[in-house]
N, C-alpha and C positions, 0 to 999 in steps of 0.2 A: 560511362554509362551510369555508374552509381551516383555521380554528382548530379546528373540530369534527373534521376529518380528522386534524389533527396530534395532537389529544388522544387519538383512538382509537388511533393508531399508538403513542403514548406508553405505552399500557397493554398493549402486546404482551408475550408471555411470552419473547420473544427475549432472550438474554443479550447485552448490548452489550459489545464488546471495545475496549479502549484499546491502540493499537498504535504504539509509537515506531518511527521509521524512521531507520536509520543509513545515510548515503550515503558510499561509499568512493571515494577518488580518490588514486592513488599511495600506497596503504597507510595513508592517514589519513582521518578523518571530515571531511566538508566540508558546507557549506550555502550555497546560492545563492538568487537571486531569478529566477524565470521561467527556470530551467535555465541561468542564466549567472552570472558574477561570483561564483564560489565562494570562500569563505573557510574557513580551517582551524578545526575545532571540537574537535579532540583525538584521542586515541588510541582506536581502535575497541574494543580489549579492555577498557579501563577504562570506556568508556561502556556497554558491554554489561553489565558487572558492576554498574554503578549501577542500570540498569533492572531487572536481576534482583533486586537488593536491595529495590527499590521495588515488586516484585511486579507488574510490567507483565503484561498478559494474554498478549501475544505480542511478538516482535521481528522486524522486517523489515530485512534487511541487503542493500543494493543496490550493486554495483560499477558506477558510472555511466559509466565510460569503456571498459568491456570491449567492448561492441558496436561503438562508434566506432573502437576500435583493433584490432578484429577479433582478439581474443585471449580466452582463457578467464578466468573469474573468478579472483580471488586465493584459490586453494584453501587455502593455508597460513593466511591470516588467518581464513577461514571456519572452519577446524578449531579454531583457538585460541578464537574466539568461542563456538563450540559447546561447548567444554569449560567455559566460564565460565557458560553459560546453562542454567537448569533450566526455563525457560518454553518454550512452542512457538516455533520459530525458522524463519524463511523466508529463503532466500538467493536472490539473482538478479543477473543481469548477464552478458551474453555467452553465455547458454545457447542452444545450437543443436542439440545431439544428446542421445540417450538416455544416452550415455556420460557427458556432463557432469552430467546429472541423477543418474545412479547414483552418481557420485563424491561429489556433494554430500550425497546421502542417507547414504552410507557414512561421511561425515565428521561427520554428526550433524544435518543439516538435516531438519526435520519436513516442510517444504514447499519448493517451488521456484517462483520468480517468473519467468515467461517473457514477454518483450515483443517485441523485434525478431525473435527466432527464430520466434515463433508467427506473426507477420505474414508472414515470408518462407516459412515452411513450416508451414501450419496443421495438417497431419497429425501434426506433433510433439505437439500437444495430445492427440490421440487415442491415439497410441502411448504417451505418458507416462501417461495415465490408465489404460490397459490394464495397463501394467507395474507402476505404483506406486500406483494408486488415484486416483480423482478428487480425494479430499481432499488429495492432495499437490500438485495442479496449480493454481497461481495464475496467471491471465493478467493481466499488467499493461498497462493502457491509459493512455497519455498523450495528452491532447486539449486543443485550444485552439479558441477561437471565431474564425471567419473574418469577413471584412468584410461578408458578407451575413447575418451573425447565426447561421449554422449552426456545427456543431462538426466538427472533423476530427481524426483520429488521426495522431499523429506517431511515428516510430520513431527509432532511434539517438540516444537521450537527448534527444528533442524537437527534433532537427535536420532530420529528413526527413519531409515531408508524404507521406501514403500515399493520400489520396483516400477513405479509409474513414470511415464515420460511426460514432462510438463506440457508439451504442445498437445499431446493426445488428451491429457487430463483437462486442459483448458477447454478444448473442443467439447468434451463430454459434459463439463460443468455448464457450458453454454446451452447444450441440448436439454439439460436437466432444469434449466430455468435461471441460472445466474445472470445478473445484469451487468456484472463488472468483474474483472480479474485484478487482484493485487499481486504482482509478480516480483518476488524478491530473490536476488542472487545471493546465496549463502557465501560463495567465494568472494564476492565483492563487498558485502555488507560491512560497513564501518571502516573500509580501507581508504576511502576518499581518492581512489584511482580511476573513477569513472564507472558507468554502468556496464554490465555485460551486454553489449549491444547485439551480439549474435543471439543470445537467449531471448532478449526482448523482441527482436525482429521476428524470430521464428514464431513466437506465440501471438504477437500482434497481427501478423499476416495470416494466421490460421483461423482467427475468430472475427466475428462481426461486432462483438460487444467491446466497450472500452477496456484498455489495459493500462494499469497504473504501474510505471516502472519504479523499482525501488532497489537500493543497495549500491553504494559506491560513489555517490556524489561528493566531489571535493572542490569544485569550482563552478562558476556559472555556465561555462561552456558545456560542461557535462549535461546540464539540463537541456540545452539546445540539442545536443547529440542524441539524447534519449528520444526526442521527438522526431528530429530530421532523419537520423540514421537508424534509430530503433523502432520508429513508427508508433511510439506510445501515444496514448490519448491524454495522459496526465503524468506528471513527474512527482514522485514522493522522495523525501529526504529527511535526514535528522542530523547527522554529524556536522555537516557544514554550518547549519544554523546554531548548533550547540557550541562549537569550538572555534568559529571564526566570526568576523564582524559582518558577515553577509546576513541578509534578511529577505523576507518574502517581497518587500518593497523593491529592493535592489534586483532580486531575481526577475520580477515581473518587468522591470524597466529594461534589463539586459535582453530578455527573451523578445520583448517587443522590438527592440532595436535590431535584433537578428531576423526580424520579419515574421515571427510567429504570432498567431492570432490569440493572444492571451486575453483574459477578461480585463475589462477596464478598471481603473481605480474608482471604486464606489464607496 
């Protein structure tokens, strides 16, 4: 039965997006495991240019310490990255006000990713959607499994438990005006063992807006699984691109061969 359902989803007309994620810490790109033990992966401007040259569908740029340090995102870096990117571009980290969002949009961001700020002040989602359009508002949800097998949302870069259920929070975010969900498994992040398909499927099946799966990609088949088995609308990743010879070009070709309706090479 699952194979039939997966095959039916596989034939959807939905264009599947491949979305590299760049994590910024102290002005440099980093990558960790389970939101800890970060190591340097290079210059964010150069990395953005590489993904742009490989024709990635989109790019997500997250300042991972902005919320924890209670400061705004590195606007200067975002501006420089935006200048180098001709693909749709999302910026996030430390966003708490409409002023933050407005500045990011003015600097060239097509979308903004709101995480802790949306949890602390949910009406920010509605206000941002009204001012900039729901297509501009991405609500980022970081979740991990609890000891009783349930899932819980964490804020402040995965450090603060919120008591929120990710599926319920995604549904609420959609009602408030979010145009998209960026869903990251803290348990899987950086492990390269595959997406948390149960988590992705639960959230994807509960909302009508696109869900971007994130956390755990170690090979190209994991991307296919995120869509076919997890029902995600887009697949995000970082470690595989940072630490292997895989690229967005190879990922697109593999997913196309698997029967997924990826965007063409433009």
